C-alpha positions in Angstrom: 280.6 83.9 173.4 277.8 81.4 172.7 277.7 78.1 174.6 279.2 75.6 172.3 278.5 71.9 172.2 281.7 69.8 171.9 282.1 67.2 169.2 282.0 63.8 170.7 284.9 61.9 169.2 283.9 58.6 167.6 285.2 55.5 169.4 284.9 52.4 167.3 284.0 49.0 168.8 282.2 46.0 167.6 279.0 47.8 166.6 276.0 47.6 164.3 275.3 49.9 161.4 272.9 51.9 163.4 275.3 52.2 166.4 277.9 53.6 164.0 275.3 56.1 162.6 274.3 57.2 166.1 278.0 57.7 166.8 278.2 59.9 163.7 275.2 61.8 165.0 276.9 62.5 168.3 280.0 63.8 166.5 277.5 65.6 164.2 280.2 66.9 161.9 280.7 67.1 158.1 279.5 64.2 155.9 279.1 61.7 158.7 276.9 64.1 160.6 274.7 64.8 157.5 274.3 61.0 157.0 273.2 60.5 160.6 270.7 63.4 160.2 269.3 61.8 157.0 268.6 58.6 159.0 266.9 60.6 161.8 264.7 62.5 159.3 263.7 59.4 157.4 262.8 57.7 160.7 260.6 60.8 161.6 258.9 60.6 158.2 258.1 56.9 158.7 256.8 57.4 162.2 254.7 60.5 161.3 251.3 58.9 160.4 250.2 62.1 158.6 253.3 62.2 156.3 253.2 60.9 152.7 256.7 59.9 151.7 257.6 60.6 148.1 260.6 58.5 147.2 262.6 59.3 144.0 265.5 57.3 142.7 267.8 57.7 139.6 271.2 56.4 138.6 272.6 52.9 138.1 271.5 51.5 141.5 270.6 48.0 140.2 273.9 47.5 138.3 275.6 48.7 141.5 274.0 45.8 143.4 271.3 47.7 145.3 268.2 46.0 143.8 267.1 44.4 147.1 267.7 47.7 149.0 265.2 49.4 146.7 262.8 46.4 147.3 263.2 47.0 151.1 261.9 50.5 150.7 258.7 49.2 149.0 258.2 46.0 151.1 258.5 47.9 154.4 256.1 50.7 153.3 258.8 53.4 153.5 257.5 55.0 150.4 253.9 56.1 149.8 254.8 57.3 146.3 257.6 55.8 144.2 259.2 57.7 141.3 262.0 56.2 139.3 263.9 56.3 136.0 263.1 53.9 133.2 266.6 52.5 133.6 265.8 51.4 137.2 262.8 49.4 135.9 264.8 48.0 133.0 267.7 46.7 135.1 265.4 45.4 137.8 263.2 43.5 135.3 266.4 42.0 133.7 267.4 40.6 137.0 263.9 39.4 137.8 263.8 37.5 134.6 266.9 35.6 135.7 269.8 37.5 134.1 272.7 39.2 135.9 274.9 42.2 136.0 278.6 41.4 136.2 281.8 42.9 137.8 284.0 44.8 135.3 286.4 47.7 135.4 286.3 51.3 134.1 289.6 50.6 132.5 288.4 47.9 130.1 288.7 48.4 126.4 285.2 49.6 125.3 285.6 48.7 121.7 286.5 45.1 122.8 283.5 45.0 125.1 281.3 46.1 122.1 282.6 43.2 120.0 281.7 40.9 122.9 278.2 42.3 123.2 278.9 43.6 126.7 277.5 47.0 127.8 279.6 48.9 130.5 278.0 50.9 133.3 281.2 52.4 134.9 282.6 49.2 136.4 279.5 46.9 136.0 278.8 44.9 132.8 275.6 43.6 131.2 275.3 41.3 128.2 273.2 42.3 125.2 271.8 38.7 125.5 269.3 40.0 128.2 267.2 41.9 125.7 265.5 39.1 123.8 264.0 37.7 127.0 262.9 41.2 128.1 261.3 41.8 124.8 259.4 38.5 124.9 258.1 39.5 128.3 257.1 42.9 127.2 255.2 41.6 124.1 253.4 38.9 126.2 252.4 41.4 128.9 251.3 44.3 126.7 248.7 42.0 125.1 247.1 41.6 128.5 246.6 45.3 129.2 243.3 47.0 128.2 243.2 49.0 124.9 242.2 52.2 126.5 243.8 55.6 127.3 245.8 55.6 130.5 248.8 57.3 132.1 252.2 55.8 132.5 251.6 55.0 136.2 248.3 53.2 135.4 250.0 51.3 132.6 252.8 50.3 135.0 250.2 49.2 137.6 248.7 46.8 135.0 252.2 45.7 134.0 253.1 45.0 137.6 250.3 42.5 137.9 252.0 40.3 135.3 255.6 41.0 136.3 258.0 38.5 137.9 257.4 38.2 141.6 260.6 39.7 142.9 260.5 42.9 140.9 259.9 46.6 141.6 256.8 46.6 139.4 255.3 43.5 141.1 256.0 44.7 144.6 254.5 48.1 144.0 251.4 46.5 142.5 251.0 44.1 145.4 251.6 46.9 148.0 249.3 49.3 146.1 252.1 51.9 146.0 251.7 54.5 143.1 254.7 54.1 140.9 255.6 56.9 138.5 258.2 56.7 135.7 257.8 60.1 133.9 260.6 59.3 131.4 259.5 55.7 130.6 260.4 56.2 126.9 264.0 57.0 127.9 265.1 53.3 128.4 265.2 49.9 126.8 262.0 48.8 128.6 260.1 51.8 127.4 261.3 51.4 123.8 260.1 47.8 123.8 256.7 48.9 125.2 256.4 51.4 122.5 257.1 49.0 119.6 255.0 46.2 121.2 252.0 48.5 121.3 252.6 49.6 117.7 252.9 45.9 116.6 250.0 44.3 118.6 247.9 47.3 119.7 247.3 48.1 123.3 246.7 51.1 125.6 247.1 54.7 124.5 249.6 56.3 126.9 248.7 59.8 128.0 251.9 61.1 129.7 250.1 64.2 131.1 247.7 62.1 133.2 250.4 61.3 135.7 250.7 65.0 136.5 247.0 64.9 137.7 247.7 61.7 139.7 250.8 62.8 141.6 249.4 66.4 142.0 246.3 65.0 143.6 248.3 62.9 146.1 250.5 65.9 147.0 247.5 68.2 147.2 245.5 65.9 149.6 248.5 65.0 151.9 248.3 66.5 155.4 252.1 66.4 155.5 254.7 65.2 153.1 258.4 64.6 152.7 260.8 63.5 150.0 263.7 61.0 149.8 265.7 61.7 146.7 268.4 59.2 145.7 270.5 60.7 142.8 268.2 63.5 141.6 267.3 63.6 137.9 263.8 63.5 136.5 262.3 61.7 139.5 263.4 64.5 141.8 261.9 67.2 139.7 258.7 65.3 139.2 258.3 65.1 143.0 259.3 68.7 143.6 256.9 70.2 141.1 254.0 68.3 142.8 255.1 70.0 146.1 255.2 73.4 144.4 251.7 73.2 143.0 250.0 72.1 146.2 248.7 74.3 149.0 251.2 73.0 151.6 254.9 72.9 151.1 256.7 69.8 152.3 257.8 69.1 155.9 260.8 66.8 155.4 263.4 66.2 152.8 266.5 64.1 152.2 268.8 64.3 149.2 271.7 62.0 148.3 273.7 63.4 145.4 277.2 64.0 144.1 276.0 66.8 141.9 277.0 70.4 142.5 274.6 73.4 142.8 276.7 75.9 140.8 275.6 74.8 137.3 272.0 75.4 138.3 270.7 71.8 137.6 268.0 70.2 139.6 270.1 67.2 140.7 272.6 69.4 142.5 270.2 71.9 144.0 270.1 71.5 147.8 266.7 71.2 149.5 267.1 74.7 151.1 267.0 76.2 147.6 263.5 74.7 147.2 262.2 76.9 150.0 262.4 79.8 147.6 260.1 77.9 145.2 257.5 77.1 147.9 258.4 73.4 147.7 259.6 73.1 151.3 258.4 75.0 154.4 261.1 77.4 155.7 261.3 75.4 158.9 261.2 72.0 157.3 263.5 69.2 158.4 265.8 68.6 155.5 269.4 67.5 154.8 271.6 67.4 151.7 274.1 64.5 151.9 276.7 65.1 149.3 277.8 61.6 148.7 277.9 58.6 146.4 274.4 57.2 146.9 275.6 53.7 146.2 277.3 54.0 149.6 274.9 56.1 151.6 271.6 54.7 150.5 272.2 51.2 151.7 273.7 52.4 155.0 270.5 54.5 155.6 268.2 51.6 154.9 270.3 49.2 157.0 270.1 51.6 160.0 266.4 52.0 159.5 265.9 48.2 159.5 267.6 48.1 162.9 265.5 50.9 164.3 262.1 50.0 162.9 261.9 46.2 162.2 
């Protein structure tokens, strides 16, 4: 019979977020244990000076109210590479330009919402009135960007220079964090960029250039780790850079509700990536099967207590 470690039952008191996370870690069981492990692994990545942190985020995090939590990651240098969906940039820019998302309900009549010009994102709402201001900003900004060939990341770096101060694009520009959005055309912001360039001229976007850029970062990193919030295109864009570099990754965190059985990337646990050469067999990784709108802010809150 092996020597077994007993689960330490959680005793609640007036405690901080990190104190609760540490109590989860001592219990070290089920979802709570995985969440505590995620905080510990992220802390190790941040403290490891040789580790490049590749942070990927998908899903409706800004409509869920987590905009400033994403900003925290960038402001505190908890991402060396930031990969996101176009929707993340679209919703963040909308807020940065002074518009809001609103509380709704999944049970609202969608035909009625359509007549009112309200778009539903599960139980959040956004008015179609946001788009004219965003389009004006896009047209004004595109005119300032050199008419030369560049990748999406380079384009977004230029765009960030002229973006509102409290926005993902501006923060990444000021912090000199490479920002990749491999599916930029798959969002309202990207559509506006495309038609602004067609109308006024501007850069020629070479979508394949970003592969060279992220592969170079991954190739040159002494050590690397990933934090994946929600999966999707950002996850795979990061993972393929790990696969085609000489050293597999050392750390990995995934927050997802997706299942592995259908074979999709979003539900594939980090351990599966060992077979692809993306993670080292003895890498520190954890798959937190959870709603990321709950677990992501908890992780960042705990890290702020530990590190700031």
